[in-house]
matplotlib code that plots the C-alpha trace (Angstrom):
import matplotlib.pyplot as plt

x = [11.3, 13.9, 11.4, 10.9, 14.7, 15.2, 12.5, 14.0, 17.4, 15.8, 16.2, 13.3, 10.8, 11.6, 8.1, 9.2, 12.0, 9.7, 7.2, 9.8, 11.2, 7.6, 6.9, 9.9, 8.9, 5.2, 6.2, 7.4, 4.1, 2.1, 4.1, 4.4, 1.0, -0.7, 0.6, -1.0, -4.2, -4.4, -3.4, -5.8, -8.5, -9.3, -9.4, -13.0, -12.0, -9.1, -11.4, -13.8, -11.0, -9.8, -13.2, -13.9, -10.9, -12.8, -15.0, -12.1, -10.6, -13.9, -14.4, -10.9, -11.3, -14.7, -13.4, -10.4, -12.8, -14.5, -11.4, -10.0, -6.3, -3.7, -2.9, -6.4, -5.2, -6.8, -4.1, -5.0, -8.7, -8.0, -5.8, -8.4, -11.2, -9.0, -7.9, -11.5, -12.7, -9.9, -10.8, -14.5, -14.0, -11.6, -14.0, -16.9, -14.7, -13.5, -16.8, -19.5, -18.1, -21.5, -22.0, -18.6, -19.8, -22.6, -20.2, -17.7, -20.4, -21.8, -18.5, -17.7, -21.0, -21.1, -17.5, -17.8, -21.1, -19.8, -16.8, -19.0, -21.4, -18.6, -16.8, -20.1, -20.4, -16.8, -16.6, -15.2, -16.2, -13.0, -12.8, -12.9, -11.3, -7.8, -8.5, -10.4, -7.9, -4.7, -1.9, 1.6, 3.1, 1.8, 3.9, 6.0, 9.2, 7.2, 5.2, 8.4, 9.7, 6.5, 6.5, 10.1, 9.4, 6.4, 8.5, 11.1, 8.4, 6.7, 9.9, 11.2, 7.9, 7.8, 11.4, 11.1, 7.7, 7.6, 6.9, 3.9, 2.6, 2.9, 1.2, -1.6, -2.2, -2.8, -4.3, -5.3, -6.8, -3.7, -1.4, -3.4, -2.9, 0.9, 0.9, 0.9, -0.9, -3.2, -5.5, -2.5, -1.2, -4.6, -5.0, -1.5, -2.0, -5.2, -3.6, -0.6, -2.9, -5.0, -1.9, -0.5, -3.8, -3.7, -0.2, -0.7, -3.9, -1.7, -0.2, -3.2, -6.1, -8.7, -10.5, -7.4, -5.3, -7.1, -6.3, -2.6, -2.8, -4.2, -3.2, 0.6, 0.3, -2.4, 0.0, 2.9, 0.7, 0.8, 4.5, 5.5, 6.1, 5.6, 4.6, 8.1, 8.6, 5.2, 6.2, 9.4, 7.8, 4.9, 7.2, 9.3, 6.1, 4.8, 8.0, 7.9, 4.2, 4.7, 7.8, 6.5, 3.1, 4.8, 6.9, 4.0, 1.7, 4.3, 4.9, 1.2, 0.0, -2.3, -3.2, -0.3, -2.4, -4.9, -2.0, -0.3, -3.4, -4.2, -0.7, -1.1, -4.6, -3.4, -0.6, -2.9, -5.5, -2.8, -1.5, -5.0, -5.8, -2.6, -3.4, -6.9, -5.5, -2.8, -5.4, -7.5, -4.5, -3.7, -7.3, -7.4, -4.1]
y = [16.6, 19.4, 21.5, 18.7, 18.1, 21.8, 21.8, 18.7, 20.5, 23.8, 24.0, 26.5, 23.7, 20.8, 19.3, 18.0, 16.0, 14.8, 13.7, 11.7, 10.0, 9.3, 7.7, 5.3, 4.4, 3.9, 1.6, -1.1, -1.1, -1.1, -3.9, -6.2, -5.7, -5.3, -8.8, -10.3, -8.4, -9.7, -13.3, -13.6, -11.8, -9.3, -6.1, -5.5, -5.9, -3.4, -1.1, -1.1, -0.2, 2.6, 4.2, 3.8, 6.0, 9.1, 8.7, 8.9, 11.9, 13.7, 13.0, 14.2, 17.4, 18.0, 17.4, 19.6, 22.4, 22.0, 22.4, 18.8, 18.4, 18.8, 15.1, 14.4, 14.6, 13.4, 10.7, 9.4, 9.4, 7.6, 5.0, 4.3, 3.8, 1.7, -0.7, -0.9, -1.8, -4.4, -5.9, -6.1, -7.5, -10.2, -11.1, -11.6, -13.4, -15.9, -16.3, -15.7, -16.0, -15.8, -12.2, -10.9, -9.2, -7.5, -6.1, -4.9, -3.0, -1.6, -0.3, 1.1, 3.1, 4.1, 5.2, 7.5, 8.9, 9.6, 11.4, 13.6, 14.4, 15.3, 17.4, 19.2, 20.1, 21.3, 25.1, 26.2, 22.8, 21.0, 20.0, 16.2, 16.1, 16.2, 13.2, 11.3, 11.8, 12.8, 15.2, 13.7, 17.2, 17.7, 14.9, 16.0, 14.7, 13.1, 11.2, 9.9, 8.7, 6.8, 5.3, 4.2, 2.6, 0.7, -0.4, -1.9, -3.6, -5.1, -6.3, -7.9, -9.7, -10.9, -12.1, -13.8, -15.5, -15.8, -19.6, -19.1, -16.2, -18.1, -21.2, -19.3, -17.2, -20.1, -22.8, -22.0, -25.3, -27.3, -24.7, -25.2, -28.9, -28.3, -26.2, -22.7, -20.2, -19.0, -17.0, -15.0, -14.5, -13.2, -10.8, -9.4, -8.9, -6.9, -4.8, -4.0, -3.2, -0.9, 1.1, 1.2, 2.6, 5.4, 6.4, 5.8, 7.9, 10.9, 10.0, 8.9, 9.4, 7.1, 6.4, 5.6, 3.8, 0.5, 0.9, 1.1, -2.0, -4.0, -2.7, -3.1, -6.5, -7.5, -6.6, -8.4, -11.5, -12.0, -12.7, -13.7, -17.4, -17.2, -14.9, -13.6, -12.8, -11.1, -8.9, -7.8, -7.2, -5.3, -3.1, -2.3, -1.5, 0.6, 2.5, 3.2, 4.2, 6.5, 8.3, 8.6, 9.8, 12.4, 13.7, 13.7, 15.5, 18.2, 18.7, 18.9, 20.5, 17.6, 15.8, 13.4, 10.7, 10.5, 10.4, 7.6, 5.5, 6.2, 5.0, 1.9, 1.2, 1.7, -0.8, -3.3, -3.1, -3.5, -6.7, -8.0, -7.4, -9.0, -12.1, -12.3, -12.0, -14.5, -17.0, -16.6, -17.2, -20.4, -21.5, -21.0, -22.8]
z = [-11.8, -11.6, -9.6, -7.1, -6.7, -6.1, -3.5, -1.9, -1.6, -0.3, 3.5, 3.6, 2.6, 5.0, 4.5, 1.0, 2.6, 5.3, 2.7, 0.8, 3.9, 4.9, 1.6, 2.0, 5.6, 4.6, 1.7, 4.2, 6.0, 2.8, 1.4, 4.4, 6.0, 2.7, 1.7, 4.8, 4.3, 0.7, 1.5, 4.4, 2.5, 5.3, 3.2, 4.3, 7.9, 7.5, 5.7, 8.6, 11.0, 8.8, 8.5, 12.2, 12.8, 11.7, 14.7, 17.1, 15.3, 15.4, 19.1, 20.0, 18.1, 19.7, 23.2, 22.5, 21.5, 24.9, 26.9, 27.1, 28.0, 25.2, 25.2, 23.8, 20.2, 17.0, 16.7, 20.2, 19.4, 16.1, 17.9, 20.6, 18.1, 15.8, 18.6, 19.8, 16.3, 15.9, 19.2, 18.5, 15.0, 16.3, 19.1, 16.7, 14.2, 16.8, 18.6, 16.0, 12.5, 10.9, 12.2, 11.1, 7.9, 9.8, 12.5, 9.9, 7.9, 11.1, 12.4, 8.9, 8.8, 12.5, 12.7, 9.7, 10.9, 14.4, 12.9, 10.7, 13.7, 16.0, 13.4, 12.7, 16.4, 16.6, 16.6, 13.3, 11.8, 11.1, 7.4, 7.3, 3.8, 5.1, 7.2, 4.6, 1.8, 3.6, 2.8, 2.7, 2.7, 6.3, 7.7, 10.7, 12.2, 15.0, 12.4, 10.8, 14.2, 14.9, 11.4, 11.7, 15.1, 13.7, 10.7, 13.0, 15.1, 12.1, 10.4, 13.6, 14.1, 10.5, 10.6, 14.0, 13.4, 9.7, 9.7, 12.1, 10.1, 6.8, 8.1, 9.7, 6.6, 4.2, 6.3, 9.9, 10.7, 9.6, 11.3, 14.6, 14.5, 14.2, 17.3, 15.7, 17.9, 15.1, 17.4, 18.8, 15.3, 14.2, 17.2, 16.9, 13.1, 13.7, 16.4, 14.2, 11.3, 13.5, 14.6, 11.1, 9.7, 12.2, 11.2, 7.4, 7.2, 7.4, 4.0, 1.8, 4.2, 5.8, 2.6, 0.5, 3.0, 2.3, -1.4, -0.6, 1.6, -1.2, -4.6, -4.4, -2.7, -5.2, -8.1, -6.4, -6.1, -9.9, -10.0, -6.5, -5.6, -1.8, 1.0, 1.6, -2.1, -2.1, 0.9, -0.8, -4.2, -2.7, -0.7, -3.8, -5.7, -2.8, -2.8, -6.6, -6.4, -3.4, -4.7, -8.2, -7.1, -4.8, -7.7, -10.1, -7.7, -7.1, -10.8, -11.7, -8.5, -7.6, -4.3, -3.5, -1.9, -4.8, -7.4, -5.5, -5.4, -9.1, -10.1, -7.9, -9.4, -13.0, -12.6, -10.8, -13.6, -16.2, -14.6, -14.1, -17.8, -18.8, -16.7, -18.3, -21.9, -21.2, -19.8, -22.9, -25.2, -23.3, -23.5, -27.3, -27.9]

ax = plt.figure().add_subplot(projection="3d")
ax.plot(x, y, z, "-o")
ax.set_aspect("equal")
plt.show()
């Protein structure tokens, strides 16, 4: 812990401070959006979007190696693919619900495969590991500004339209009869999740981002009484996991993203096991 604090105070290693600030900012997205992903049971959908992102990253790197303009960046490629995936999934979900699983699985597989193919054809072969599993120590000031801006947008939307979001999350049909624009809520949610995934993959990577969008919220669901409480508790848990994982990874020289997810998973499993044991005791009594 002392070594981490010394690095944090050392002006020669600003990336440590950026990582800590990024962990705090990411916690809000993991907590708020993760609660909605968990309550609406769209973890598979979010996973498909996150894995499709690799296709956009690979394409952007490939085009850049062939002389594309500087604005053709991996983040732009990831954003385009993420939004396309969200739009396609939402279209299928609204128009042909029975084909949703097929489209989700197809996007998941095709997105990853395209990314690997483009990366293989990129001169020097960019290592996909950093994109798949992330590196929180590579977070830049620009990343922090973008995360902060998305935090503000998400929090404003949740505060302003909380009643609509809550109603659409638990019973869409009833909410629609009450005049709630459930389709709009769903589309905006997917769009925000797509943008968030692109930004958050820097921290824990494409593969692990879905874990952080479900594990803290899943844990919070065991002791939260409503959606608002779940969002707050999931955010606090995400903050604890992110900061603790960052400190532990620094101390033991381990990948930060993996450590953060392992901590989140361990706590979720502990709560799940406790719930099972408590249920058995009540059944016996």
